[in-house]
Biopython code that builds the backbone (N, CA, C, O; Angstrom):
import numpy as np
from Bio.PDB.StructureBuilder import StructureBuilder

atoms = [
    (1, "MET", "N", (119.369, 160.289, 268.429)),
    (1, "MET", "CA", (120.695, 159.453, 268.577)),
    (1, "MET", "C", (121.171, 159.133, 267.537)),
    (1, "MET", "O", (120.636, 158.210, 266.923)),
    (2, "HIS", "N", (122.538, 159.903, 266.900)),
    (2, "HIS", "CA", (122.760, 159.910, 265.333)),
    (2, "HIS", "C", (123.975, 158.862, 265.766)),
    (2, "HIS", "O", (124.770, 159.190, 266.646)),
    (3, "PRO", "N", (124.076, 157.442, 265.017)),
    (3, "PRO", "CA", (125.161, 156.267, 265.179)),
    (3, "PRO", "C", (126.393, 157.476, 265.241)),
    (3, "PRO", "O", (126.506, 158.531, 264.615)),
    (4, "THR", "N", (127.393, 156.729, 266.449)),
    (4, "THR", "CA", (128.651, 157.436, 266.127)),
    (4, "THR", "C", (129.680, 156.083, 265.986)),
    (4, "THR", "O", (129.424, 154.880, 266.006)),
    (5, "ILE", "N", (130.973, 156.837, 265.835)),
    (5, "ILE", "CA", (132.720, 156.263, 265.589)),
    (5, "ILE", "C", (133.156, 156.866, 266.338)),
    (5, "ILE", "O", (132.877, 158.035, 266.608)),
    (6, "LYS", "N", (134.020, 156.104, 266.879)),
    (6, "LYS", "CA", (135.365, 156.268, 268.254)),
    (6, "LYS", "C", (136.471, 155.500, 267.395)),
    (6, "LYS", "O", (136.504, 154.340, 266.983)),
    (7, "PHE", "N", (137.383, 156.586, 267.272)),
    (7, "PHE", "CA", (138.703, 155.591, 267.681)),
    (7, "PHE", "C", (139.571, 156.264, 268.594)),
    (7, "PHE", "O", (139.711, 157.476, 268.761)),
    (8, "TYR", "N", (140.325, 154.977, 269.353)),
    (8, "TYR", "CA", (141.292, 155.083, 269.916)),
    (8, "TYR", "C", (142.978, 154.495, 270.085)),
    (8, "TYR", "O", (143.111, 153.273, 270.023)),
    (9, "SER", "N", (143.750, 155.016, 270.212)),
    (9, "SER", "CA", (144.882, 154.834, 269.997)),
    (9, "SER", "C", (146.178, 155.169, 270.896)),
    (9, "SER", "O", (146.056, 156.306, 271.351)),
    (10, "ASN", "N", (147.220, 154.635, 271.248)),
    (10, "ASN", "CA", (148.119, 154.671, 272.305)),
    (10, "ASN", "C", (148.848, 155.887, 271.830)),
    (10, "ASN", "O", (148.877, 156.954, 272.444)),
    (11, "LYS", "N", (149.488, 155.621, 270.585)),
    (11, "LYS", "CA", (149.936, 156.084, 269.501)),
    (11, "LYS", "C", (150.115, 157.757, 269.279)),
    (11, "LYS", "O", (149.295, 158.474, 268.707)),
    (12, "ASP", "N", (151.210, 158.130, 269.790)),
    (12, "ASP", "CA", (150.939, 160.103, 269.272)),
    (12, "ASP", "C", (150.614, 159.790, 267.714)),
    (12, "ASP", "O", (151.201, 158.874, 267.138)),
    (13, "GLY", "N", (149.685, 160.566, 267.086)),
    (13, "GLY", "CA", (149.866, 160.963, 265.915)),
    (13, "GLY", "C", (148.670, 159.833, 264.937)),
    (13, "GLY", "O", (148.205, 160.186, 263.854)),
    (14, "GLU", "N", (148.460, 158.956, 265.365)),
    (14, "GLU", "CA", (147.964, 157.647, 264.838)),
    (14, "GLU", "C", (146.794, 158.010, 264.414)),
    (14, "GLU", "O", (146.544, 157.679, 263.255)),
    (15, "ILE", "N", (146.096, 158.512, 264.910)),
    (15, "ILE", "CA", (144.776, 159.075, 264.361)),
    (15, "ILE", "C", (144.615, 160.185, 263.551)),
    (15, "ILE", "O", (144.025, 160.183, 262.471)),
    (16, "PHE", "N", (145.073, 161.003, 264.008)),
    (16, "PHE", "CA", (145.423, 162.157, 262.383)),
    (16, "PHE", "C", (146.179, 161.632, 261.715)),
    (16, "PHE", "O", (146.519, 162.583, 261.011)),
    (17, "ARG", "N", (146.735, 160.806, 261.372)),
    (17, "ARG", "CA", (147.795, 160.210, 260.276)),
    (17, "ARG", "C", (146.636, 159.457, 259.655)),
    (17, "ARG", "O", (146.713, 159.653, 258.443)),
    (18, "PHE", "N", (145.503, 158.614, 259.959)),
    (18, "PHE", "CA", (144.634, 158.043, 259.236)),
    (18, "PHE", "C", (143.297, 158.719, 258.534)),
    (18, "PHE", "O", (142.740, 158.346, 257.501)),
    (19, "LEU", "N", (142.918, 159.907, 259.464)),
    (19, "LEU", "CA", (141.804, 160.671, 259.214)),
    (19, "LEU", "C", (142.707, 161.401, 258.287)),
    (19, "LEU", "O", (142.010, 161.648, 257.303)),
    (20, "SER", "N", (144.139, 161.968, 258.061)),
    (20, "SER", "CA", (144.225, 163.055, 256.957)),
    (20, "SER", "C", (144.375, 162.417, 255.978)),
    (20, "SER", "O", (144.106, 163.028, 254.944)),
    (21, "LYS", "N", (144.935, 160.700, 255.787)),
    (21, "LYS", "CA", (144.830, 160.000, 254.567)),
    (21, "LYS", "C", (143.698, 159.667, 254.094)),
    (21, "LYS", "O", (143.607, 159.619, 252.867)),
    (22, "TYR", "N", (142.190, 159.254, 255.147)),
    (22, "TYR", "CA", (141.149, 158.848, 254.672)),
    (22, "TYR", "C", (140.147, 160.128, 254.068)),
    (22, "TYR", "O", (139.305, 159.884, 253.204)),
    (23, "TYR", "N", (140.314, 161.328, 254.553)),
    (23, "TYR", "CA", (140.129, 162.587, 254.005)),
    (23, "TYR", "C", (141.047, 163.281, 253.234)),
    (23, "TYR", "O", (141.059, 164.510, 253.167)),
    (24, "ASP", "N", (141.851, 162.517, 252.623)),
    (24, "ASP", "CA", (142.792, 163.063, 251.677)),
    (24, "ASP", "C", (143.203, 164.446, 252.021)),
    (24, "ASP", "O", (143.805, 165.042, 251.128)),
    (25, "ILE", "N", (142.996, 165.085, 253.152)),
    (25, "ILE", "CA", (143.328, 166.669, 253.619)),
    (25, "ILE", "C", (144.444, 166.585, 254.852)),
    (25, "ILE", "O", (144.333, 165.590, 255.569)),
    (26, "ASN", "N", (145.630, 167.632, 255.212)),
    (26, "ASN", "CA", (146.546, 167.548, 255.898)),
    (26, "ASN", "C", (145.784, 168.751, 256.617)),
    (26, "ASN", "O", (145.029, 168.704, 257.588)),
    (27, "GLU", "N", (146.263, 170.000, 255.748)),
    (27, "GLU", "CA", (146.184, 171.006, 256.562)),
    (27, "GLU", "C", (145.250, 171.766, 257.360)),
    (27, "GLU", "O", (145.616, 172.369, 258.368)),
    (28, "LYS", "N", (143.496, 171.759, 256.751)),
    (28, "LYS", "CA", (142.841, 172.258, 258.090)),
    (28, "LYS", "C", (141.818, 171.056, 258.191)),
    (28, "LYS", "O", (140.624, 171.296, 258.010)),
    (29, "ILE", "N", (142.411, 169.258, 258.585)),
    (29, "ILE", "CA", (141.401, 168.733, 259.029)),
    (29, "ILE", "C", (141.430, 168.927, 260.462)),
    (29, "ILE", "O", (140.864, 168.060, 261.126)),
    (30, "SER", "N", (142.156, 170.206, 261.272)),
    (30, "SER", "CA", (142.431, 170.187, 262.617)),
    (30, "SER", "C", (141.109, 170.648, 262.520)),
    (30, "SER", "O", (140.199, 170.142, 263.176)),
    (31, "GLN", "N", (140.941, 171.658, 261.675)),
    (31, "GLN", "CA", (139.880, 172.410, 261.862)),
    (31, "GLN", "C", (138.326, 171.837, 261.802)),
    (31, "GLN", "O", (137.338, 171.791, 262.534)),
    (32, "ASN", "N", (138.583, 171.576, 260.953)),
    (32, "ASN", "CA", (136.985, 170.798, 260.285)),
    (32, "ASN", "C", (136.560, 169.403, 260.906)),
    (32, "ASN", "O", (135.474, 168.830, 260.823)),
    (33, "PHE", "N", (137.912, 168.956, 261.657)),
    (33, "PHE", "CA", (137.424, 167.499, 262.243)),
    (33, "PHE", "C", (137.365, 167.432, 263.414)),
    (33, "PHE", "O", (136.648, 166.563, 263.908)),
    (34, "ASP", "N", (137.995, 168.201, 264.128)),
    (34, "ASP", "CA", (138.099, 168.633, 265.730)),
    (34, "ASP", "C", (139.543, 167.735, 265.798)),
    (34, "ASP", "O", (139.831, 167.660, 266.992)),
    (35, "ILE", "N", (140.138, 167.320, 265.320)),
    (35, "ILE", "CA", (141.286, 165.959, 265.681)),
    (35, "ILE", "C", (142.538, 167.126, 265.358)),
    (35, "ILE", "O", (142.730, 168.002, 264.514)),
    (36, "TYR", "N", (143.136, 166.672, 266.357)),
    (36, "TYR", "CA", (144.861, 167.294, 266.304)),
    (36, "TYR", "C", (146.122, 166.938, 266.089)),
    (36, "TYR", "O", (146.522, 168.014, 265.644)),
    (37, "TYR", "N", (146.946, 166.321, 266.071)),
    (37, "TYR", "CA", (148.198, 165.773, 265.730)),
    (37, "TYR", "C", (148.529, 164.495, 267.414)),
    (37, "TYR", "O", (149.066, 163.396, 267.554)),
    (38, "HIS", "N", (147.904, 165.395, 268.258)),
    (38, "HIS", "CA", (148.394, 165.051, 269.465)),
    (38, "HIS", "C", (147.059, 164.129, 270.110)),
    (38, "HIS", "O", (147.148, 163.788, 271.290)),
    (39, "SER", "N", (146.080, 163.816, 269.481)),
    (39, "SER", "CA", (145.073, 163.117, 269.899)),
    (39, "SER", "C", (145.044, 161.722, 269.917)),
    (39, "SER", "O", (145.142, 161.086, 268.867)),
    (40, "LEU", "N", (144.908, 161.141, 271.088)),
    (40, "LEU", "CA", (144.955, 159.575, 271.237)),
    (40, "LEU", "C", (143.278, 159.337, 271.159)),
    (40, "LEU", "O", (142.931, 158.295, 271.714)),
    (41, "GLU", "N", (142.369, 159.999, 270.663)),
    (41, "GLU", "CA", (140.341, 159.378, 270.703)),
    (41, "GLU", "C", (140.231, 160.633, 269.790)),
    (41, "GLU", "O", (140.794, 161.714, 269.617)),
    (42, "TRP", "N", (139.388, 160.032, 269.391)),
    (42, "TRP", "CA", (138.050, 160.858, 268.104)),
    (42, "TRP", "C", (137.051, 160.527, 268.140)),
    (42, "TRP", "O", (137.068, 159.309, 268.320)),
    (43, "GLN", "N", (135.675, 161.043, 268.044)),
    (43, "GLN", "CA", (134.498, 160.428, 267.657)),
    (43, "GLN", "C", (134.020, 161.081, 266.527)),
    (43, "GLN", "O", (134.746, 161.933, 266.016)),
    (44, "ASN", "N", (133.098, 160.875, 266.117)),
    (44, "ASN", "CA", (131.982, 161.649, 265.215)),
    (44, "ASN", "C", (131.003, 161.060, 264.992)),
    (44, "ASN", "O", (130.786, 159.849, 265.004)),
    (45, "SER", "N", (130.075, 162.284, 264.681)),
    (45, "SER", "CA", (128.050, 161.073, 264.714)),
    (45, "SER", "C", (128.214, 161.660, 263.002)),
    (45, "SER", "O", (129.001, 162.381, 262.389)),
    (46, "TYR", "N", (126.992, 160.884, 262.697)),
    (46, "TYR", "CA", (126.442, 160.777, 261.108)),
    (46, "TYR", "C", (125.162, 160.718, 261.135)),
    (46, "TYR", "O", (124.415, 159.839, 261.565)),
    (47, "GLU", "N", (124.925, 161.842, 260.584)),
    (47, "GLU", "CA", (123.113, 161.603, 260.356)),
    (47, "GLU", "C", (123.063, 160.690, 259.415)),
    (47, "GLU", "O", (122.226, 159.932, 259.906)),
    (48, "ASN", "N", (123.434, 160.112, 258.172)),
    (48, "ASN", "CA", (123.385, 159.383, 257.317)),
    (48, "ASN", "C", (123.794, 158.008, 257.988)),
    (48, "ASN", "O", (124.814, 158.340, 258.591)),
    (49, "PRO", "N", (123.598, 156.635, 258.246)),
    (49, "PRO", "CA", (124.763, 156.027, 258.904)),
    (49, "PRO", "C", (125.337, 155.400, 258.086)),
    (49, "PRO", "O", (126.441, 154.971, 258.423)),
    (50, "ILE", "N", (124.831, 155.083, 256.661)),
    (50, "ILE", "CA", (125.759, 154.324, 255.385)),
    (50, "ILE", "C", (126.658, 155.024, 254.894)),
    (50, "ILE", "O", (127.205, 154.774, 253.820)),
    (51, "GLU", "N", (126.970, 156.192, 255.787)),
    (51, "GLU", "CA", (128.203, 156.752, 255.634)),
    (51, "GLU", "C", (129.170, 156.295, 256.370)),
    (51, "GLU", "O", (130.345, 156.590, 256.151)),
    (52, "ILE", "N", (128.680, 155.308, 257.595)),
    (52, "ILE", "CA", (129.889, 154.928, 258.418)),
    (52, "ILE", "C", (130.649, 153.996, 257.803)),
    (52, "ILE", "O", (131.873, 153.895, 257.892)),
    (53, "ALA", "N", (129.504, 152.937, 256.831)),
    (53, "ALA", "CA", (130.173, 152.013, 255.960)),
    (53, "ALA", "C", (131.639, 152.199, 255.417)),
    (53, "ALA", "O", (132.604, 151.441, 255.327)),
    (54, "THR", "N", (131.456, 153.254, 255.158)),
    (54, "THR", "CA", (132.764, 153.858, 253.953)),
    (54, "THR", "C", (134.134, 153.726, 254.737)),
    (54, "THR", "O", (135.114, 152.992, 254.611)),
    (55, "ILE", "N", (133.730, 154.903, 255.731)),
    (55, "ILE", "CA", (134.944, 154.596, 256.866)),
    (55, "ILE", "C", (135.456, 153.674, 257.351)),
    (55, "ILE", "O", (136.668, 153.497, 257.483)),
    (56, "LEU", "N", (134.115, 152.592, 257.852)),
    (56, "LEU", "CA", (134.473, 151.338, 258.626)),
    (56, "LEU", "C", (135.249, 150.414, 257.416)),
    (56, "LEU", "O", (136.253, 149.765, 257.708)),
    (57, "GLY", "N", (134.684, 150.412, 256.010)),
    (57, "GLY", "CA", (135.364, 149.594, 255.349)),
    (57, "GLY", "C", (137.025, 149.667, 254.570)),
    (57, "GLY", "O", (137.627, 148.680, 254.146)),
    (58, "VAL", "N", (137.687, 151.559, 254.519)),
    (58, "VAL", "CA", (138.626, 151.702, 254.714)),
    (58, "VAL", "C", (139.596, 151.225, 255.947)),
    (58, "VAL", "O", (140.748, 150.793, 255.913)),
    (59, "PHE", "N", (138.349, 151.558, 257.495)),
    (59, "PHE", "CA", (139.692, 151.301, 258.302)),
    (59, "PHE", "C", (139.735, 149.230, 258.320)),
    (59, "PHE", "O", (140.737, 148.534, 258.487)),
    (60, "ALA", "N", (138.950, 148.972, 258.193)),
    (60, "ALA", "CA", (139.057, 147.188, 258.319)),
    (60, "ALA", "C", (140.467, 146.741, 257.413)),
    (60, "ALA", "O", (141.137, 145.760, 257.734)),
    (61, "ASP", "N", (140.775, 147.540, 256.337)),
    (61, "ASP", "CA", (141.178, 147.159, 255.061)),
    (61, "ASP", "C", (142.568, 147.611, 255.287)),
    (61, "ASP", "O", (143.451, 147.051, 254.637)),
    (62, "ASN", "N", (143.004, 148.907, 256.436)),
    (62, "ASN", "CA", (143.743, 149.083, 257.110)),
    (62, "ASN", "C", (144.620, 148.741, 258.293)),
    (62, "ASN", "O", (145.562, 149.459, 258.626)),
    (63, "MET", "N", (144.281, 147.603, 258.933)),
    (63, "MET", "CA", (144.162, 147.576, 260.157)),
    (63, "MET", "C", (145.300, 147.362, 260.956)),
    (63, "MET", "O", (145.457, 147.628, 262.147)),
    (64, "ASP", "N", (146.219, 146.753, 259.999)),
    (64, "ASP", "CA", (147.613, 146.657, 259.913)),
    (64, "ASP", "C", (148.299, 147.482, 259.774)),
    (64, "ASP", "O", (149.412, 147.336, 260.278)),
    (65, "ARG", "N", (148.040, 148.632, 259.109)),
    (65, "ARG", "CA", (149.279, 149.607, 258.962)),
    (65, "ARG", "C", (148.755, 150.583, 260.677)),
    (65, "ARG", "O", (149.649, 151.249, 261.199)),
    (66, "TYR", "N", (147.854, 150.568, 261.120)),
    (66, "TYR", "CA", (147.986, 151.738, 262.264)),
    (66, "TYR", "C", (147.530, 151.286, 263.663)),
    (66, "TYR", "O", (146.490, 150.650, 263.492)),
    (67, "GLU", "N", (147.828, 151.328, 264.905)),
    (67, "GLU", "CA", (148.162, 150.738, 266.234)),
    (67, "GLU", "C", (146.970, 151.467, 266.668)),
    (67, "GLU", "O", (147.314, 152.135, 267.643)),
    (68, "MET", "N", (145.581, 151.681, 266.376)),
    (68, "MET", "CA", (144.099, 152.111, 266.948)),
    (68, "MET", "C", (143.303, 151.190, 266.408)),
    (68, "MET", "O", (143.442, 150.385, 265.487)),
    (69, "ALA", "N", (141.943, 151.611, 267.580)),
    (69, "ALA", "CA", (141.075, 150.858, 267.404)),
    (69, "ALA", "C", (139.851, 151.934, 267.133)),
    (69, "ALA", "O", (139.877, 153.163, 267.079)),
    (70, "MET", "N", (138.701, 150.933, 266.974)),
    (70, "MET", "CA", (137.769, 151.899, 265.902)),
    (70, "MET", "C", (135.954, 150.873, 266.874)),
    (70, "MET", "O", (135.646, 149.682, 266.824)),
    (71, "TRP", "N", (135.224, 152.070, 267.605)),
    (71, "TRP", "CA", (134.208, 151.413, 268.094)),
    (71, "TRP", "C", (133.041, 152.223, 267.245)),
    (71, "TRP", "O", (132.998, 153.401, 266.890)),
    (72, "LEU", "N", (132.133, 151.154, 267.061)),
    (72, "LEU", "CA", (130.651, 151.900, 266.369)),
    (72, "LEU", "C", (129.806, 152.022, 267.608)),
    (72, "LEU", "O", (130.244, 151.526, 268.646)),
    (73, "CYS", "N", (128.264, 152.827, 267.609)),
    (73, "CYS", "CA", (127.792, 152.845, 268.524)),
    (73, "CYS", "C", (126.405, 153.411, 267.371)),
    (73, "CYS", "O", (126.122, 154.465, 266.801)),
    (74, "LEU", "N", (125.784, 151.945, 267.465)),
    (74, "LEU", "CA", (124.139, 152.361, 266.831)),
    (74, "LEU", "C", (123.271, 152.493, 267.662)),
    (74, "LEU", "O", (122.238, 152.899, 267.131)),
    (75, "ASP", "N", (123.152, 152.297, 269.072)),
    (75, "ASP", "CA", (122.219, 152.208, 269.815)),
    (75, "ASP", "C", (122.689, 153.049, 271.106)),
    (75, "ASP", "O", (123.756, 152.801, 271.666)),
    (76, "LYS", "N", (122.194, 153.621, 271.347)),
    (76, "LYS", "CA", (122.934, 154.391, 273.032)),
    (76, "LYS", "C", (123.599, 153.158, 273.741)),
    (76, "LYS", "O", (123.350, 151.952, 273.749)),
    (77, "GLY", "N", (124.033, 153.522, 274.012)),
    (77, "GLY", "CA", (125.026, 152.956, 274.817)),
    (77, "GLY", "C", (125.659, 151.518, 274.932)),
    (77, "GLY", "O", (126.032, 150.902, 275.930)),
    (78, "TYR", "N", (125.664, 151.131, 273.414)),
    (78, "TYR", "CA", (126.377, 149.863, 273.281)),
    (78, "TYR", "C", (126.946, 149.949, 271.981)),
    (78, "TYR", "O", (126.452, 150.250, 270.894)),
    (79, "TYR", "N", (128.721, 149.439, 272.521)),
    (79, "TYR", "CA", (129.731, 150.025, 271.059)),
    (79, "TYR", "C", (130.416, 147.992, 271.116)),
    (79, "TYR", "O", (130.596, 147.006, 271.832)),
    (80, "ILE", "N", (130.526, 148.571, 269.718)),
    (80, "ILE", "CA", (130.974, 147.453, 269.174)),
    (80, "ILE", "C", (132.364, 147.810, 268.439)),
    (80, "ILE", "O", (132.684, 148.612, 267.562)),
    (81, "LYS", "N", (133.064, 146.803, 269.235)),
    (81, "LYS", "CA", (134.862, 146.905, 268.572)),
    (81, "LYS", "C", (134.921, 146.563, 267.143)),
    (81, "LYS", "O", (134.394, 145.463, 266.976)),
    (82, "ILE", "N", (135.476, 147.215, 265.747)),
    (82, "ILE", "CA", (135.510, 146.580, 264.722)),
    (82, "ILE", "C", (136.702, 146.244, 264.930)),
    (82, "ILE", "O", (137.618, 146.838, 265.498)),
    (83, "THR", "N", (136.601, 144.520, 264.075)),
    (83, "THR", "CA", (137.764, 143.659, 264.132)),
    (83, "THR", "C", (137.574, 143.206, 262.565)),
    (83, "THR", "O", (136.622, 143.371, 261.802)),
    (84, "PRO", "N", (138.668, 142.661, 262.405)),
    (84, "PRO", "CA", (139.158, 142.308, 260.763)),
    (84, "PRO", "C", (137.631, 140.950, 260.671)),
    (84, "PRO", "O", (136.919, 140.820, 259.675)),
    (85, "ASN", "N", (137.490, 140.150, 261.935)),
    (85, "ASN", "CA", (136.207, 139.144, 262.095)),
    (85, "ASN", "C", (134.522, 139.379, 261.725)),
    (85, "ASN", "O", (133.638, 138.729, 261.166)),
    (86, "ASN", "N", (134.701, 141.173, 262.628)),
    (86, "ASN", "CA", (133.271, 141.447, 262.208)),
    (86, "ASN", "C", (133.048, 142.871, 261.202)),
    (86, "ASN", "O", (131.968, 143.413, 261.437)),
    (87, "ALA", "N", (133.719, 143.424, 260.341)),
    (87, "ALA", "CA", (133.597, 144.018, 259.864)),
    (87, "ALA", "C", (132.863, 144.146, 258.824)),
    (87, "ALA", "O", (132.134, 145.104, 258.566)),
    (88, "ASP", "N", (133.067, 142.976, 258.054)),
    (88, "ASP", "CA", (132.008, 143.394, 256.718)),
    (88, "ASP", "C", (130.831, 142.815, 257.039)),
    (88, "ASP", "O", (129.926, 143.141, 256.271)),
    (89, "SER", "N", (130.395, 141.757, 258.269)),
    (89, "SER", "CA", (129.343, 142.023, 258.523)),
    (89, "SER", "C", (128.734, 142.694, 258.950)),
    (89, "SER", "O", (127.570, 142.362, 258.729)),
    (90, "ILE", "N", (128.828, 143.979, 259.777)),
    (90, "ILE", "CA", (128.774, 145.382, 260.126)),
    (90, "ILE", "C", (128.296, 146.276, 258.888)),
    (90, "ILE", "O", (127.214, 146.853, 258.783)),
    (91, "ILE", "N", (129.558, 146.254, 257.800)),
    (91, "ILE", "CA", (128.586, 146.626, 256.742)),
    (91, "ILE", "C", (127.303, 146.470, 256.340)),
    (91, "ILE", "O", (126.489, 147.351, 256.064)),
    (92, "ARG", "N", (127.146, 145.043, 256.322)),
    (92, "ARG", "CA", (126.320, 144.383, 255.660)),
    (92, "ARG", "C", (125.192, 144.818, 256.295)),
    (92, "ARG", "O", (124.188, 145.083, 255.633)),
    (93, "TYR", "N", (125.208, 144.910, 257.283)),
    (93, "TYR", "CA", (124.347, 145.262, 258.269)),
    (93, "TYR", "C", (123.418, 146.351, 258.611)),
    (93, "TYR", "O", (122.268, 146.380, 259.049)),
    (94, "LEU", "N", (124.540, 147.495, 258.171)),
    (94, "LEU", "CA", (124.114, 149.102, 258.304)),
    (94, "LEU", "C", (123.405, 149.326, 256.826)),
    (94, "LEU", "O", (122.650, 150.297, 256.772)),
    (95, "TYR", "N", (123.578, 148.442, 255.466)),
    (95, "TYR", "CA", (122.633, 148.813, 254.827)),
    (95, "TYR", "C", (121.547, 147.841, 255.219)),
    (95, "TYR", "O", (120.454, 148.355, 254.979)),
    (96, "GLU", "N", (121.427, 146.558, 255.763)),
    (96, "GLU", "CA", (119.810, 146.579, 255.973)),
    (96, "GLU", "C", (118.797, 147.081, 256.676)),
    (96, "GLU", "O", (117.596, 147.154, 256.415)),
    (97, "ARG", "N", (119.859, 147.655, 258.245)),
    (97, "ARG", "CA", (119.310, 148.552, 258.710)),
    (97, "ARG", "C", (118.308, 149.606, 258.353)),
    (97, "ARG", "O", (117.098, 149.819, 258.429)),
    (98, "PHE", "N", (120.087, 150.492, 257.667)),
    (98, "PHE", "CA", (119.109, 151.820, 256.960)),
    (98, "PHE", "C", (119.645, 151.818, 255.695)),
    (98, "PHE", "O", (120.755, 152.154, 255.282)),
    (99, "PRO", "N", (118.203, 151.176, 254.893)),
    (99, "PRO", "CA", (118.330, 150.690, 253.420)),
    (99, "PRO", "C", (118.299, 151.971, 253.057)),
    (99, "PRO", "O", (118.365, 152.000, 251.828)),
    (100, "TYR", "N", (118.220, 153.226, 253.577)),
    (100, "TYR", "CA", (117.524, 155.093, 252.403)),
    (100, "TYR", "C", (119.069, 155.260, 252.503)),
    (100, "TYR", "O", (119.618, 156.242, 252.002)),
]
sb = StructureBuilder()
sb.init_structure("model")
sb.init_model(0)
sb.init_chain("A")
sb.init_seg("    ")
for serial, (resi, resn, name, xyz) in enumerate(atoms, 1):
    if name == "N":
        sb.init_residue(resn, " ", resi, " ")
    sb.init_atom(name, np.array(xyz, "f"), 0.0, 1.0, " ", f" {name:<3s}", serial, name[0])
structure = sb.get_structure()
């Protein structure tokens, strides 16, 4: 099982808007990342868990701009909600647990 992130939102277009800005693309995001403007949830698995640190950091820095929640799954069945209080610690933990 690869580590997974999930985004949830009650606001239409919020996840699409965040991912469009994160990936700096607008037109082909729905094809490349299986996300549509009206999606209220989105998940992605990463073979290299260190890639999660980047999107986690961007989300943590911009939490106040988006009405959505981010959850992280590193071990099957256990999800951690990303908050302003735990984001930095989780990023450090990712680099400690997956040093490659």
